[in-house]
C-alpha positions in Angstrom: -35.1 -41.7 103.5 -38.7 -41.3 104.6 -38.2 -40.8 108.3 -39.9 -37.4 108.4 -43.0 -38.8 106.7 -43.2 -41.7 109.2 -43.1 -39.4 112.3 -46.1 -38.4 114.2 -47.4 -34.9 113.2 -46.7 -33.5 116.7 -43.2 -34.7 116.7 -42.3 -33.5 113.2 -43.8 -30.0 113.9 -41.5 -29.6 116.9 -38.4 -31.0 115.3 -38.9 -29.3 111.9 -38.8 -30.8 108.5 -35.4 -29.8 107.2 -33.8 -32.2 104.7 -30.2 -32.5 103.9 -29.6 -32.9 100.2 -26.2 -34.3 99.2 -24.8 -33.0 96.0 -22.9 -35.5 93.8 -19.2 -35.5 94.3 -17.0 -33.9 91.6 -14.3 -35.8 89.8 -11.5 -34.3 92.0 -13.4 -35.1 95.2 -13.9 -38.7 94.1 -10.2 -39.0 93.2 -9.1 -37.6 96.6 -11.5 -39.9 98.6 -10.5 -43.0 96.6 -6.8 -42.3 97.0 -7.2 -41.7 100.8 -9.2 -44.9 101.2 -6.9 -47.0 99.1 -3.6 -45.4 100.1 -2.2 -48.6 101.6 -3.1 -50.5 98.4 -1.2 -48.4 96.0 0.9 -51.3 94.8 -2.2 -53.3 93.9 -3.7 -50.7 91.5 -2.4 -49.4 88.2 -1.9 -45.6 88.4 -4.7 -45.0 85.8 -7.2 -47.3 87.4 -8.3 -44.9 90.2 -8.6 -42.0 87.8 -10.6 -44.2 85.4 -13.1 -45.2 88.2 -13.3 -41.5 89.4 -14.1 -40.3 85.8 -16.7 -43.0 85.2 -18.5 -42.5 88.5 -18.5 -38.7 88.3 -19.9 -38.9 84.8 -22.8 -41.2 85.8 -23.8 -40.4 89.4 -21.1 -38.8 91.6 -21.9 -41.3 94.3 -18.8 -42.2 96.3 -20.4 -45.5 97.5 -20.7 -46.6 93.9 -17.0 -45.8 93.2 -16.0 -47.9 96.3 -18.2 -50.7 95.0 -16.5 -50.6 91.6 -13.0 -50.6 93.1 -13.9 -53.5 95.4 -15.3 -55.5 92.5 -12.3 -54.6 90.3 -10.0 -56.0 93.0 -12.1 -59.2 93.0 -11.7 -59.5 89.2 -7.9 -58.9 89.6 -7.8 -61.6 92.3 -9.6 -64.1 90.0 -7.2 -63.4 87.2 -4.3 -63.9 89.6 -5.7 -67.2 90.8 -6.3 -68.4 87.3 -2.8 -67.6 86.2 -1.5 -69.6 89.2 0.7 -66.7 90.2 2.7 -66.6 93.4 3.0 -63.6 95.7 6.0 -62.3 93.7 4.3 -62.3 90.4 1.5 -59.9 91.2 -1.4 -59.0 88.9 -2.2 -55.3 89.2 -5.8 -54.1 89.2 -6.2 -52.3 85.9 -8.7 -50.2 84.0 -9.8 -53.4 82.3 -10.8 -54.8 85.7 -12.5 -51.6 86.6 -14.4 -51.5 83.4 -15.6 -55.1 84.0 -16.7 -54.1 87.5 -18.5 -51.1 86.2 -20.3 -53.2 83.6 -21.1 -55.8 86.2 -22.7 -53.3 88.5 -24.5 -51.1 86.0 -25.6 -53.8 83.5 -27.0 -56.4 85.9 -30.2 -58.1 85.0 -32.2 -56.1 87.6 -30.9 -52.8 86.3 -31.8 -53.7 82.8 -35.3 -54.7 83.8 -35.8 -51.4 85.7 -34.5 -49.4 82.8 -37.0 -51.2 80.4 -40.0 -50.4 82.7 -42.2 -47.4 82.4 -41.9 -44.7 85.1 -45.2 -45.5 86.9 -44.2 -49.2 87.0 -40.9 -48.3 88.7 -42.7 -46.1 91.2 -45.2 -48.9 92.1 -42.2 -51.3 92.7 -40.5 -48.7 94.9 -43.7 -48.1 96.8 -44.3 -51.8 97.4 -40.6 -52.2 98.4 -40.8 -49.3 100.9 -44.0 -50.6 102.4 -42.5 -54.1 102.8 -39.4 -52.6 104.4 -41.4 -50.4 106.8 -43.8 -53.1 107.8 -41.0 -55.8 108.0 -43.5 -58.3 106.6 -43.7 -60.6 103.6 -47.1 -59.1 102.6 -48.5 -55.7 102.4 -52.0 -54.3 101.7 -52.3 -52.8 98.2 -54.1 -49.8 99.6 -51.1 -49.0 101.8 -48.7 -49.5 98.9 -51.0 -47.2 96.8 -50.9 -44.6 99.5 -47.1 -44.8 99.7 -46.9 -44.5 95.9 -49.1 -41.3 95.9 -47.0 -40.0 98.8 -43.9 -40.4 96.6 -45.6 -38.7 93.7 -46.6 -35.7 96.0 -42.9 -35.4 97.1 -42.0 -35.2 93.4 -44.8 -32.6 92.8 -46.6 -34.9 90.5 -50.2 -35.9 90.0 -51.4 -38.9 92.1 -52.0 -42.2 90.6 -55.6 -43.5 90.4 -56.4 -46.7 92.3 -57.5 -48.5 89.1 -54.2 -47.6 87.3 -52.2 -48.7 90.4 -54.0 -52.1 90.5 -53.6 -52.6 86.7 -49.8 -52.1 87.0 -49.7 -54.5 90.0 -51.5 -57.1 87.9 -49.1 -56.7 85.0 -46.0 -57.0 87.2 
């Protein structure tokens, strides 16, 4: 979040500029959180499904939000299978590792993720800068100079060299 950067200089100097950095959750922490959140749904999940999701997410990101998204999507895949089978409430389909794997692929291999992975680093930074500027202004259009400033601000945070205006504009033309 860029709240400290958007604050007036006087305010930020009085408040201070301390950031909280969240470390990725470990495998065990993800398992515990998922089991606590899904404790009333034990009969819906295979025993190995929660462990599978925890292992996959801890390996990739350690982001608990992502693990909850995957379990939610896996439940949706299980429900679709249940509806397609024409099952009744007594013939329940359990959410399995297959459903979780489908959900994982669905979230991580979407078209937008594939496009972003194929882009060069500077192109992704330009898109992020334009997105942040659009979100901050709450408008449909932004000035390229402001987006360029935002991009350079992001580079400074990452202790990297600023992007020249001509390079920024060339990337915007390509995108």
